[in-house]
PAPANU-598655 format. One record per residue (C-alpha): residue number from 1; residue in one letter; z, x negated, y. Coordinates in pm, 1 decimal, m for minus. Each point is the difference from the previous one (the first is absolute). Example, Ala and Ser with C-alpha at 12.3 -4.5 7.8 and 13.67 -1.06 7.14 Angstrom:
<recs>
n,res,zz,xx,yy
1,A,780.0,m1230.0,m450.0 .
2,S,m66.0,m137.0,344.0 .
</recs>
This chain:
<recs>
n,res,zz,xx,yy
1,X,m4604.8,m11634.3,5428.7 .
2,X,m186.3,m312.2,m3.2 .
3,X,m247.6,m122.8,m321.7 .
4,X,239.5,m127.4,m264.6 .
5,X,m39.9,m242.5,m286.7 .
6,X,239.4,m99.0,m252.3 .
7,X,m63.9,m302.4,m272.6 .
8,X,246.2,m127.5,m278.0 .
9,X,m67.5,m241.3,m225.6 .
10,X,233.8,m59.0,m335.0 .
11,X,m46.0,m369.6,m170.7 .
12,X,226.3,m92.0,m289.9 .
13,X,m58.6,m279.8,m256.6 .
14,X,135.3,m326.4,m195.1 .
15,X,84.6,m270.7,246.0 .
16,X,m232.0,m199.8,m251.6 .
17,X,m311.9,139.1,74.6 .
18,X,m249.5,118.3,m222.7 .
19,X,62.6,117.7,m317.5 .
20,X,m206.8,141.1,m258.3 .
21,X,m78.5,359.4,m4.6 .
22,X,89.7,249.2,m263.7 .
23,X,1.6,380.0,65.5 .
24,X,m41.7,105.3,338.4 .
25,X,81.8,362.3,161.4 .
26,X,m187.0,82.6,328.2 .
27,X,m81.2,257.2,192.6 .
28,X,m81.8,207.6,356.5 .
29,X,70.6,270.2,245.0 .
30,X,m304.5,165.0,198.7 .
31,X,81.3,234.2,261.4 .
32,X,m163.5,117.9,343.6 .
33,X,m369.0,m184.6,67.9 .
34,X,101.6,m227.4,m284.2 .
35,X,m3.1,307.3,m207.4 .
36,X,m333.8,88.4,122.2 .
37,X,m155.6,m338.8,m99.7 .
38,X,143.2,m9.0,m299.2 .
39,X,m109.5,352.0,m145.6 .
40,X,m323.1,m26.1,133.9 .
41,X,m179.1,m11.7,m327.7 .
42,X,200.9,218.5,m159.5 .
43,X,m152.2,373.5,m109.0 .
44,X,m27.9,301.0,221.5 .
45,X,217.0,192.1,m292.4 .
46,X,288.4,m295.2,58.8 .
47,X,m32.9,m20.9,398.9 .
48,X,95.0,382.9,m28.4 .
49,X,215.8,10.7,m267.8 .
50,X,410.8,69.4,59.9 .
51,X,62.2,m313.8,m190.5 .
52,X,m180.4,m226.9,m181.5 .
53,X,121.7,m253.6,m269.1 .
54,X,m228.1,m267.9,m215.7 .
55,X,m54.4,m313.5,m159.4 .
56,X,m226.0,m295.8,99.1 .
57,X,m92.2,m275.3,m299.4 .
58,X,m210.6,m269.9,36.5 .
59,X,m299.0,m121.1,m233.7 .
60,X,m112.5,m353.9,m142.3 .
61,X,m360.2,70.8,40.8 .
62,X,m97.3,314.1,248.3 .
63,X,m319.5,88.5,m250.7 .
64,X,234.8,157.3,m190.0 .
65,X,132.4,237.5,274.9 .
66,X,m205.8,281.0,m113.2 .
67,X,96.3,m9.2,m332.4 .
68,X,369.4,20.9,91.3 .
69,X,m74.0,278.4,212.4 .
70,X,m214.8,160.4,m321.4 .
71,X,314.8,m68.4,m158.5 .
72,X,253.8,140.8,201.6 .
73,X,m228.2,276.5,77.9 .
74,X,27.1,106.0,m419.9 .
75,X,371.3,m31.0,m1.4 .
76,X,6.6,233.6,283.5 .
77,X,m195.8,208.7,m189.8 .
78,X,216.4,m30.0,m282.2 .
79,X,341.0,82.1,147.7 .
80,X,m184.1,307.8,155.3 .
81,X,6.3,153.8,m352.5 .
82,X,367.5,16.8,28.4 .
83,X,145.9,331.4,170.0 .
84,X,204.4,m163.4,226.9 .
85,X,m252.7,m226.9,168.8 .
86,X,m248.6,247.2,m12.0 .
87,X,257.2,249.4,208.1 .
88,X,73.5,m286.9,249.2 .
89,X,m390.4,m96.7,42.5 .
90,X,m68.1,402.1,60.3 .
91,X,246.9,34.0,262.1 .
92,X,m181.2,m238.5,217.1 .
93,X,144.2,m371.4,m158.1 .
94,X,m301.3,m258.5,19.8 .
95,X,m22.0,m348.9,m146.2 .
96,X,m304.9,m197.1,76.7 .
97,X,m109.3,m337.3,m78.7 .
98,X,m155.6,m291.6,235.2 .
99,X,m120.8,m310.2,m66.3 .
100,X,m103.1,m268.3,266.7 .
101,X,m65.9,m364.1,m90.3 .
102,X,275.1,m161.5,m238.4 .
103,X,247.1,352.5,124.3 .
104,X,23.4,310.3,m173.1 .
105,X,210.6,272.9,106.1 .
106,X,175.7,328.7,m160.5 .
107,X,123.9,255.6,278.5 .
108,X,175.0,315.5,m58.6 .
109,X,24.3,271.6,278.0 .
110,X,246.9,262.5,72.1 .
111,X,m157.1,275.9,224.0 .
112,X,289.2,150.9,201.6 .
113,X,m105.0,325.9,m204.4 .
114,X,79.7,m128.4,m298.9 .
115,X,262.2,298.5,m145.5 .
116,X,368.3,m124.0,28.8 .
117,X,m43.7,m179.3,318.0 .
118,X,23.0,235.9,255.7 .
119,X,328.3,m147.1,162.0 .
120,X,m222.2,m355.9,8.4 .
121,X,m305.7,210.2,168.0 .
122,X,229.3,108.7,278.3 .
123,X,192.6,m311.0,48.2 .
124,X,m382.5,m188.5,43.5 .
125,X,m111.2,276.7,264.4 .
126,X,322.8,m109.4,203.7 .
127,X,m47.0,m340.2,m60.0 .
128,X,m356.7,m62.2,83.8 .
129,X,m33.8,m318.8,212.6 .
130,X,m385.6,m29.1,m6.3 .
131,X,m6.3,m12.8,367.7 .
132,X,328.6,m210.9,59.0 .
133,X,m130.9,m367.3,113.8 .
134,X,229.0,m247.6,m155.0 .
135,X,m119.9,m256.7,m270.3 .
136,X,193.2,m220.8,m293.4 .
137,X,m27.6,m242.3,m249.1 .
138,X,229.1,m187.9,m264.2 .
139,X,m81.8,m261.0,m251.7 .
140,X,244.6,m98.1,m223.6 .
141,X,m29.6,m269.6,m348.0 .
142,X,250.6,m71.4,m206.3 .
143,X,m88.7,m353.7,m224.5 .
144,X,230.5,m37.8,m353.1 .
145,X,m41.8,m365.2,m136.2 .
146,X,62.5,244.7,m377.2 .
147,X,m306.3,68.9,m185.5 .
148,X,55.2,255.4,m293.6 .
149,X,m319.8,m138.4,m187.3 .
150,X,202.0,m356.6,m69.5 .
151,X,360.6,177.3,m110.5 .
152,X,m118.1,m95.2,m367.1 .
153,X,31.8,m320.0,10.9 .
154,X,218.7,m75.1,337.3 .
155,X,311.8,m186.8,m112.1 .
156,X,356.6,168.9,209.1 .
157,X,0.7,m241.7,285.8 .
158,X,m378.2,36.3,66.6 .
159,X,26.0,337.1,26.8 .
160,X,306.3,m29.3,224.6 .
161,X,m156.3,m237.1,202.4 .
162,X,m257.6,234.2,78.3 .
163,X,194.8,300.9,61.2 .
164,X,170.4,m200.7,269.4 .
165,X,m375.3,m52.6,210.0 .
166,X,m62.8,284.1,214.0 .
167,X,m152.2,42.2,332.3 .
168,X,m28.3,323.8,252.9 .
169,X,m273.6,m5.9,207.4 .
170,X,m35.6,312.8,278.0 .
171,X,m160.4,71.0,307.8 .
172,X,m7.1,329.3,233.1 .
173,X,m169.1,104.4,300.0 .
174,X,19.6,331.1,168.8 .
175,X,m131.2,125.0,310.2 .
176,X,81.2,294.7,220.9 .
177,X,315.3,71.0,m225.9 .
178,X,156.4,218.6,237.9 .
179,X,m263.8,244.1,27.5 .
180,X,43.2,35.4,m384.3 .
181,X,419.7,37.2,22.4 .
182,X,m32.9,236.0,287.4 .
183,X,m232.1,243.4,m147.9 .
184,X,201.5,46.9,m309.0 .
185,X,310.9,12.7,200.0 .
186,X,m201.0,293.6,189.4 .
187,X,m126.5,165.1,m358.9 .
188,X,399.1,m6.2,m122.1 .
189,X,116.7,161.6,338.9 .
190,X,m260.5,254.7,m20.2 .
191,X,19.6,108.5,m385.9 .
192,X,344.8,87.1,m35.1 .
193,X,355.7,m34.1,118.8 .
194,X,73.3,m146.3,m340.5 .
195,X,m200.6,m289.0,27.3 .
196,X,220.5,m139.3,344.0 .
197,X,138.8,m298.0,m174.5 .
198,X,m334.0,m100.8,m124.6 .
199,X,m177.3,37.5,372.0 .
200,X,343.1,m244.6,128.8 .
201,X,m115.6,m215.9,m296.7 .
202,X,m324.1,m33.7,172.7 .
203,X,103.8,m21.4,346.3 .
204,X,263.8,m291.3,m93.6 .
205,X,m285.7,m172.6,m210.9 .
206,X,m183.4,m31.7,336.2 .
207,X,237.2,m258.0,90.0 .
208,X,m190.2,m231.1,m293.9 .
209,X,m303.2,m7.6,276.1 .
210,X,250.1,m235.2,202.2 .
211,X,m94.1,m298.6,m216.8 .
212,X,m317.2,m172.5,45.1 .
213,X,1.5,m211.6,m281.0 .
214,X,221.4,m93.9,m251.9 .
215,X,m22.8,m324.3,m284.0 .
216,X,221.2,m75.3,m248.3 .
217,X,m47.4,m317.9,m241.7 .
218,X,217.4,m122.4,m271.3 .
219,X,m26.8,m277.1,m239.1 .
220,X,262.8,m62.7,m335.9 .
221,X,m6.8,m274.7,m271.1 .
222,X,m91.3,170.8,m301.0 .
223,X,209.9,m304.7,m195.3 .
224,X,283.9,163.3,132.4 .
225,X,m72.0,347.3,m88.6 .
226,X,m145.4,m143.5,m341.2 .
227,X,367.8,m121.2,m55.2 .
228,X,209.7,267.2,118.1 .
229,X,m222.8,233.7,m178.8 .
230,X,61.1,m180.2,m327.8 .
231,X,361.4,m49.9,42.8 .
232,X,20.2,369.9,35.3 .
233,X,m165.0,66.8,m336.7 .
234,X,216.2,m188.6,m168.0 .
235,X,294.5,95.3,156.9 .
236,X,m110.1,385.6,m111.3 .
237,X,m103.2,m84.0,m329.8 .
238,X,41.5,m356.3,m169.3 .
239,X,m287.0,67.3,m216.9 .
240,X,m261.5,86.3,278.2 .
241,X,m263.8,m223.7,m179.6 .
242,X,51.5,76.7,m344.2 .
243,X,m61.2,378.7,173.0 .
244,X,m322.5,m155.4,126.3 .
245,X,m136.5,m150.3,m270.1 .
246,X,102.0,316.5,m188.7 .
247,X,m275.5,211.0,212.0 .
248,X,m223.4,m291.0,m0.6 .
249,X,m11.9,3.9,m373.6 .
250,X,1.1,385.9,m36.9 .
251,X,m272.2,33.9,234.8 .
252,X,m275.3,m278.6,m173.7 .
253,X,66.0,117.8,m338.1 .
254,X,76.3,345.3,21.3 .
255,X,m125.5,184.6,335.6 .
256,X,m303.4,m250.3,55.3 .
257,X,m143.5,59.2,m316.3 .
258,X,36.3,375.6,m68.9 .
259,X,m133.0,92.7,365.6 .
260,X,m338.8,m247.8,m121.3 .
261,X,1.7,148.9,m324.2 .
262,X,6.0,351.0,141.0 .
263,X,m218.7,m59.0,356.3 .
264,X,m340.8,12.6,m118.7 .
265,X,30.9,389.3,m126.0 .
266,X,73.3,56.1,333.0 .
267,X,m218.0,m253.5,156.1 .
268,X,m340.1,15.3,m161.7 .
269,X,m195.2,275.3,173.5 .
270,X,103.7,m187.4,368.8 .
271,X,m21.2,m357.9,m127.5 .
272,X,m299.8,m77.5,198.9 .
273,X,113.6,148.1,306.6 .
274,X,330.5,m139.5,m17.6 .
275,X,m79.0,m349.8,m68.1 .
276,X,m159.7,57.4,343.1 .
277,X,260.6,90.0,202.0 .
278,X,280.8,m233.8,145.0 .
279,X,263.6,99.4,m204.9 .
280,X,270.1,m162.6,242.7 .
281,X,m77.9,118.1,311.2 .
282,X,45.2,422.9,103.0 .
283,X,150.8,167.0,308.1 .
284,X,107.4,335.4,37.0 .
285,X,m40.4,234.0,357.0 .
286,X,91.3,269.2,142.7 .
287,X,m100.4,205.2,309.9 .
288,X,100.2,298.0,234.3 .
289,X,m367.5,69.1,232.8 .
290,X,210.3,199.7,237.6 .
291,X,263.9,m233.8,57.3 .
292,X,m270.7,m281.0,23.6 .
293,X,224.9,m213.6,m271.7 .
294,X,m142.7,m222.7,m284.2 .
295,X,233.1,m193.6,m232.8 .
296,X,m102.5,m254.7,m209.1 .
297,X,203.4,m198.8,m303.2 .
298,X,m160.3,m258.7,m225.8 .
299,X,92.0,m208.3,m312.1 .
300,X,m180.9,m300.1,m59.9 .
301,X,89.5,m261.6,m286.9 .
302,X,m282.6,m289.6,17.3 .
303,X,55.2,m78.7,m384.5 .
304,X,26.8,342.1,m137.7 .
305,X,m385.0,61.5,m58.4 .
306,X,m64.8,m337.0,m191.1 .
307,X,320.9,120.2,m221.0 .
308,X,m96.6,368.0,m71.5 .
309,X,m369.9,m109.5,m73.2 .
310,X,112.5,m282.3,m259.5 .
311,X,240.0,238.7,m169.7 .
312,X,m143.2,325.1,m27.4 .
313,X,m380.1,m37.8,141.9 .
314,X,m145.9,m299.4,m214.2 .
</recs>
């Protein structure tokens, strides 16, 4: 079979064009040689672990990076005083921190030999794809007009307008996908007769390699979406606007004041570091070295950092 390359794109958005971004969710997938490049900065413990999960957050001042790592290390030492967490560390689980520029990583690596994970270890030994020649990358982002920090002051109609504005963008590229699917099919056939159905699915999935390029684009009228949403809400409950106003008042007169009153006692020891953290941007990741698979999902809310600083870190 000759060299195969698949590519796909998705673009969904309002016909009126750009809108003010609010909450953003995004992520990526890396596999094969793309995985090798993505995890090149990871520690040796992570690269040989059964699987790794973790968190990446960003700073507004890279000079605070060392202090952030020091604070995280202190919190880890405090947690290690709890028997359950100490037992996990004794069994081989590792937690490490890394700072580079404006980025700070928290990596939790679970070894293949971790107790109670014998079945996982056996499975990963079978599904070793380290020698397979393939690569894949997928990037996606969902952007909404909704900004939760503006809820306390936004009118019912304003919120509906923002809810009706969203976009979805995605792009995927795969090389030699048939090598991966063929390898998985052979593995499934060789492991157990009980996996015959899995092998058939992997084989049938090779039909995907017949597609070289797939593109999908969709434009919608956000005004129609807003109008329909409002009509549906009114038909479900004629007091929708009153309910919205009630929750808005409860948030501004009870929930927020109470949170602002209680926050200092919890935040005070870490206030200096928190002020330098971009509290509106986080990424969670998960990687499986034997499968050469890396997944990451992130949240970004541009106005959240300023809002949290104003309300709780002054």
